[in-house]
Kinemage of the C-alpha trace (Angstrom):
@kinemage 1
@onewidth
@group {chain A} dominant
@subgroup {mainchain}
@vectorlist {calphas} color= white
{ca met a 1} P -19.899 -11.756 -8.190
{ca ser a 2} L -21.064 -13.530 -5.526
{ca glu a 3} L -22.328 -12.205 -2.270
{ca thr a 4} L -19.534 -12.741 -0.123
{ca arg a 5} L -16.937 -11.049 -2.716
{ca arg a 6} L -19.498 -7.723 -3.177
{ca arg a 7} L -19.781 -7.468 0.829
{ca leu a 8} L -15.852 -7.961 1.282
{ca leu a 9} L -15.283 -5.238 -1.957
{ca glu a 10} L -17.956 -3.168 0.317
{ca leu a 11} L -15.970 -3.353 3.422
{ca phe a 12} L -13.020 -2.534 1.770
{ca lys a 13} L -14.236 0.513 -0.141
{ca thr a 14} L -15.130 1.661 3.344
{ca arg a 15} L -12.590 0.691 5.333
{ca ala a 16} L -9.423 0.776 3.486
{ca val a 17} L -8.770 3.249 1.132
{ca ser a 18} L -7.474 6.706 1.801
{ca phe a 19} L -6.344 9.747 -0.642
{ca gly a 20} L -3.071 11.836 0.175
{ca glu a 21} L 0.316 11.382 -0.720
{ca phe a 22} L 1.997 7.796 -0.170
{ca thr a 23} L 4.808 5.961 -0.970
{ca leu a 24} L 4.112 2.394 -1.454
{ca ala a 25} L 6.411 -0.791 -0.799
{ca ser a 26} L 7.107 -0.795 -4.675
{ca gly a 27} L 8.995 3.054 -3.729
{ca gln a 28} L 6.077 4.514 -6.480
{ca lys a 29} L 4.219 7.496 -5.291
{ca ser a 30} L 0.345 7.336 -5.236
{ca ser a 31} L -2.628 9.376 -4.681
{ca tyr a 32} L -4.467 6.542 -2.616
{ca tyr a 33} L -3.440 3.761 -0.286
{ca ile a 34} L -5.135 0.670 0.694
{ca asn a 35} L -4.780 -0.625 4.090
{ca ser a 36} L -5.741 -3.562 3.930
{ca lys a 37} L -4.645 -4.316 7.419
{ca lys a 38} L -8.022 -1.834 8.565
{ca val a 39} L -9.961 -4.684 6.961
{ca leu a 40} L -7.992 -8.041 7.229
{ca phe a 41} L -8.771 -7.626 11.541
{ca his a 42} L -12.364 -7.213 11.309
{ca ser a 43} L -14.370 -10.345 12.321
{ca glu a 44} L -17.137 -10.044 9.108
{ca ala a 45} L -14.086 -9.173 6.701
{ca ala a 46} L -11.697 -12.358 7.962
{ca phe a 47} L -14.157 -14.608 7.454
{ca leu a 48} L -15.501 -13.208 4.501
{ca leu a 49} L -11.923 -13.087 2.685
{ca gly a 50} L -11.203 -16.658 3.670
{ca glu a 51} L -14.568 -17.587 1.663
{ca ala a 52} L -13.545 -15.406 -1.325
{ca ile a 53} L -10.252 -17.206 -1.161
{ca trp a 54} L -11.776 -20.791 -0.818
{ca glu a 55} L -14.053 -19.785 -3.639
{ca ala a 56} L -10.968 -18.523 -5.868
{ca thr a 57} L -8.997 -21.485 -5.040
{ca gln a 58} L -11.456 -24.649 -4.390
{ca asp a 59} L -10.381 -26.187 -7.582
{ca leu a 60} L -6.929 -26.771 -6.892
{ca asp a 61} L -5.019 -29.512 -5.124
{ca ile a 62} L -2.578 -27.862 -3.098
{ca gln a 63} L -1.156 -28.874 0.287
{ca ala a 64} L 0.019 -25.121 1.703
{ca val a 65} L -0.885 -21.549 1.327
{ca gly a 66} L 1.360 -18.471 2.387
{ca gly a 67} L 3.073 -15.327 1.123
{ca leu a 68} L 5.310 -12.554 2.598
{ca glu a 69} L 5.404 -11.182 5.978
{ca val a 70} L 3.029 -9.253 6.997
{ca gly a 71} L 0.216 -9.051 4.662
{ca ala a 72} L -0.013 -12.448 3.925
{ca ile a 73} L -0.089 -13.447 7.774
{ca pro a 74} L -3.722 -13.192 8.171
{ca met a 75} L -4.700 -13.908 4.795
{ca ala a 76} L -2.909 -17.254 5.180
{ca ala a 77} L -4.830 -17.998 8.765
{ca val a 78} L -8.175 -17.027 7.189
{ca thr a 79} L -7.825 -19.351 4.228
{ca val a 80} L -6.584 -22.481 6.650
{ca ala a 81} L -9.743 -21.755 8.514
{ca ala a 82} L -11.858 -21.792 5.437
{ca phe a 83} L -10.415 -25.006 3.927
{ca his a 84} L -11.081 -26.617 7.411
{ca arg a 85} L -14.549 -25.496 7.099
{ca his a 86} L -15.056 -27.222 3.659
{ca gly a 87} L -13.673 -29.848 4.741
{ca arg a 88} L -10.269 -29.736 3.626
{ca thr a 89} L -6.669 -29.927 5.252
{ca leu a 90} L -4.280 -27.198 4.357
{ca glu a 91} L -0.838 -25.899 6.208
{ca gly a 92} L -0.527 -22.170 6.371
{ca phe a 93} L 3.052 -20.420 6.419
{ca phe a 94} L 4.689 -17.336 5.937
{ca val a 95} L 8.107 -15.975 4.775
{ca arg a 96} L 9.980 -14.107 6.746
{ca lys a 97} L 11.791 -10.611 4.462
{ca lys a 98} L 14.620 -11.423 6.823
{ca ala a 99} L 15.554 -14.298 8.338
{ca lys a 100} L 15.732 -14.899 12.227
{ca glu a 101} L 19.071 -14.337 13.816
{ca his a 102} L 18.154 -16.858 16.623
{ca gly a 103} L 16.301 -20.189 17.068
{ca ser a 104} L 15.772 -21.879 13.833
{ca gln a 105} L 16.844 -18.941 11.527
{ca ala a 106} L 14.364 -20.212 9.110
{ca lys a 107} L 13.017 -17.761 6.217
{ca ile a 108} L 9.815 -20.021 6.092
{ca glu a 109} L 7.686 -20.075 9.009
{ca gly a 110} L 4.841 -22.504 9.338
{ca val a 111} L 4.604 -26.062 7.327
{ca leu a 112} L 6.069 -26.236 3.891
{ca his a 113} L 7.641 -29.450 2.643
{ca ala a 114} L 9.497 -30.374 -0.441
{ca gly a 115} L 7.262 -31.198 -3.282
{ca asp a 116} L 3.787 -29.525 -1.810
{ca lys a 117} L 1.767 -27.486 -3.937
{ca val a 118} L 1.299 -24.155 -2.712
{ca leu a 119} L -0.974 -20.929 -2.659
{ca ile a 120} L 0.622 -17.594 -2.688
{ca leu a 121} L -1.230 -14.819 -0.989
{ca asp a 122} L -0.727 -11.239 -0.653
{ca asp a 123} L -3.221 -8.123 -0.104
{ca val a 124} L -2.255 -5.602 -2.203
{ca leu a 125} L -0.102 -5.819 -5.332
{ca thr a 126} L 1.582 -2.895 -7.429
{ca thr a 127} L 4.401 -4.749 -9.196
{ca gly a 128} L 4.145 -7.928 -7.826
{ca gly a 129} L 7.672 -7.887 -6.450
{ca ser a 130} L 6.160 -8.986 -2.582
{ca ala a 131} L 4.849 -12.114 -4.023
{ca leu a 132} L 7.608 -12.851 -6.226
{ca asp a 133} L 9.762 -12.677 -3.194
{ca ala a 134} L 7.801 -15.161 -1.533
{ca met a 135} L 7.715 -17.445 -4.735
{ca asn a 136} L 11.382 -17.503 -5.011
{ca glu a 137} L 11.337 -18.968 -1.341
{ca val a 138} L 8.631 -21.541 -1.684
{ca glu a 139} L 10.477 -22.799 -4.693
{ca arg a 140} L 13.552 -22.321 -3.171
{ca ala a 141} L 12.183 -25.043 -0.557
{ca gly a 142} L 10.892 -27.230 -3.038
{ca gly a 143} L 7.167 -26.326 -3.246
{ca thr a 144} L 5.556 -25.332 -6.540
{ca val a 145} L 3.626 -22.346 -7.045
{ca ala a 146} L -0.255 -23.400 -8.210
{ca arg a 147} L -1.440 -19.927 -7.941
{ca val a 148} L -1.137 -16.580 -6.619
{ca val a 149} L -4.522 -14.692 -5.134
{ca cys a 150} L -4.029 -11.175 -3.898
{ca ile a 151} L -7.223 -9.005 -2.427
{ca val a 152} L -6.467 -6.163 -4.568
{ca asp a 153} L -4.296 -5.255 -7.803
{ca arg a 154} L -3.463 -2.136 -8.251
{ca leu a 155} L -2.866 -2.834 -12.151
{ca gln a 156} L 0.447 -1.208 -12.140
{ca gly a 157} L 2.835 -4.143 -13.305
{ca ala a 158} L 1.828 -7.103 -11.311
{ca arg a 159} L 0.172 -9.087 -13.842
{ca glu a 160} L 3.204 -8.876 -15.888
{ca lys a 161} L 5.527 -9.553 -13.317
{ca leu a 162} L 4.189 -12.745 -12.513
{ca ala a 163} L 3.484 -13.655 -15.914
{ca gly a 164} L 3.683 -17.725 -16.072
{ca tyr a 165} L 1.739 -17.976 -12.940
{ca asp a 166} L -1.293 -18.447 -12.656
{ca phe a 167} L -2.601 -15.067 -10.833
{ca arg a 168} L -5.907 -14.282 -9.966
{ca pro a 169} L -6.381 -10.706 -8.036
{ca leu a 170} L -9.897 -10.802 -5.794
{ca phe a 171} L -10.480 -6.941 -6.926
{ca thr a 172} L -8.535 -4.422 -9.165
{ca ile a 173} L -8.432 -0.930 -8.077
{ca arg a 174} L -11.242 -0.463 -10.628
{ca asp a 175} L -13.815 -2.696 -8.395
{ca leu a 176} L -12.768 -0.173 -5.417
{ca gly a 177} L -14.397 2.952 -7.615
{ca ile a 178} L -10.420 4.103 -8.015
{ca val a 179} L -9.982 6.243 -11.048
{ca thr a 180} L -6.268 6.215 -12.455
{ca ser a 181} L -4.733 6.518 -15.865
{ca val a 182} L -4.024 2.854 -15.630
């Protein structure tokens, strides 16, 4: 594991993990919750996340990066900044859960062109449904999904749901030291 990922993992362990009774976006119940926003808006973590995503995707010839609101918004921002630092141009976007009723009424905000090869981002994946929603919108817009990267895979079905796509989590719940029956 790179020093960048090691330090980012440390920040996630100390800032993002809570224990109790939670209902996840998937509707599942959980005894722990990973609140990535407590990490994503921290200056060091934001920088490290951009670098970690760069490390995980620099081999790709991609034109755009994004995912479903809200988690993918800061992730796309730090990714385009990291690509810029490394001398590569990259467009960012996000997919709305519901199209606006005013203005352009677009479901995809930012720049995504038909034919673009795209990196899909998500913060924490349980079943993979939110990533799949974003992927479907990108494909409807004429983009091609080159890879899916999440920060934490809860190991509860996302990999299986995203079968056929290049899926690479930065971490799993095991990396966070969470012991489950998974």
